N, C-alpha and C positions, 0 to 999 in steps of 0.2 A: 517816570517808569510806567509802562503800560501794564494793566492788570491782565492776568491770564484769562483766556476764554475757556470756560469749563462747562461740560454737559455730561449728565449722568444717565446711566441705564440701571433701572431698579426692577425688582421683581422677585418673586419667590423662587426657591430652588427648582431647577428644571423648567424655568419659564422661557428660556431662549435668550437670556442675557448675553452669554458669552458668544454665541453664534452671531447675534446682532452686532456686538462690539467688534468682532473680527471682520464682518462684512463692512461695517462703517469705516474702520481703519483702512481697509483696502480701497474703498471708494474715495475717501478724502485724500489718500495718498495718490491715487490715480489722478485726482483733480489738481495735484501739485501742492497740497498742504503738508506741513510737518506736524505729525500727530504724536502725542505721548498718551500713555494710558496708566491708570492706577486701578488695581484690582484689590478689593478688600476681601480677605478670607476669614471666615468665622471659625476656622479650625487650624490646628498646627500644620505647618507646611514646611517643606524643605526643597531648595533648588540645588542642593549639593549632593554629590554621590558619596555614599559611605566608602571610606578608604581613600578618597581623593586627598591630595595634599591640602587643599583649602578646607576640606572637612576636618582633617586632622588638626589644622590650625585652630578652628573653632572649638573642637572638642578639648583642646589643650587650654582654652580659656580666652582666646583673642576676643576683644570687644568688637572690632570690625576686621573683616577679611576682604581684601580687594583682589580680584582675579583680572588680569589684563592680558590681552593678546592683540594681534594685528587687526582683528575683526570686531572685537567688542570688549567691554569691561563690565564687571559687576561688583557691587559692594554689598556684602552681607553684614548686617548690623545685628548683633545679638542683644536682646533686651535684658537678659539675665536678671529677671525679676522686676525690671522697671515697667511702668505703665506703657501700654500701646501708645505710639505717637499719635498726636491729633492729625486730622486731615490737613490742617493748615501747615503743620510741621512737614508732612510728606510733600505737600504741594510746593513748599519752599525749596525742596531738593530737586525738583524737576527743572531740567534745562529749558530755556526759552523755546517756545513752539507756537504754532498757530492755534492749536486746540488740544486741551487735555480731556480725554474721554475717561470717565470713571465708571467702574462696574461695582455695584454694591453701594456701600455708604448710604443706605436708605434715608438716614436722618439728616444728611447734610443739606443746608439751604441753598442748593444750586438747581438750575433747571434740569429736569429729568424726564425721560420717557419710561413708562412702565411697560415691560415685556410681559405678555400673557400667552399661555398655551392652554388649549382645551383640557389637556391631561391634568394641569394644575389649577383648573378653574374652580375647584372646590375650596381653594384658599380665598380669604377675603381680599377683594381688590384694594390696592394701596392708594390709588388716585383720590377716592373720596375723602381720605383723611390726611393727604399730603398736598398742601397748596403749591409745592414746588414741582409737582408732576404736571407738565404742560401738554403731554400727549400720551397716547396709548398705542402700542404696537401689538396686535393680537393675531392669532391664527384662526380666530372664530369671530362671529358677530358679537359686537358689544353694544348693548342698549343703554339708554338713559345717561349718556355722557355729554358734558358741556365742553369738553376739550377735544381737539382733533384725534381721530382714530386712523391708524395706518395698518395695512396688512404687514404682519411681522416680517415677511420676505421682500417687501418693497423698499429695498435699501436706498435706491436713488431718491425716492420721495422723502424718506426719513432724513437722509443726508441734506437734502434741500431745506427741509424744515429746521434742522439743527443749525445749518449755516445762517439762515435768516434769524433764528432765535438768538444766537450768540454774536450776530453781526460780523461774520467772517468776510473779509474783503474778497472780491472776485479774483480769480487766478486766470 
């Protein structure tokens, strides 16, 4: 069994992580790769609408609710007091794909790029304290770095770097 190729995008709040993730998914998809994503949220979130049938099922106490249509399906799993699942547990639920891009999960030991924006530059950089950060994508000049630095908006160069880092086969 082949292990999954994983690459992460880390950074502080409002550092450009989501924008970069979206652009990378679009670029890799354009290149013919099958991409999956995992986003870690540090806050309570809901993908269900209040009053919808599936919402009512969850509110009634269902452990898992699956919504299925001709275009997509979603499985919502209520933790109901259980611990947050580990990254590996979530990764095991991902269908086979060419690359899993993760957003967040700062502490996971996977290769990552740190997103930085000038507005959030007052935050302490992550790269010096995380050996798994292999590059930086910033909208401003970054000095004193021993790892590659990319313009935050240079999606193609960042995608090329990720493809090389995780050894994606050419398409």
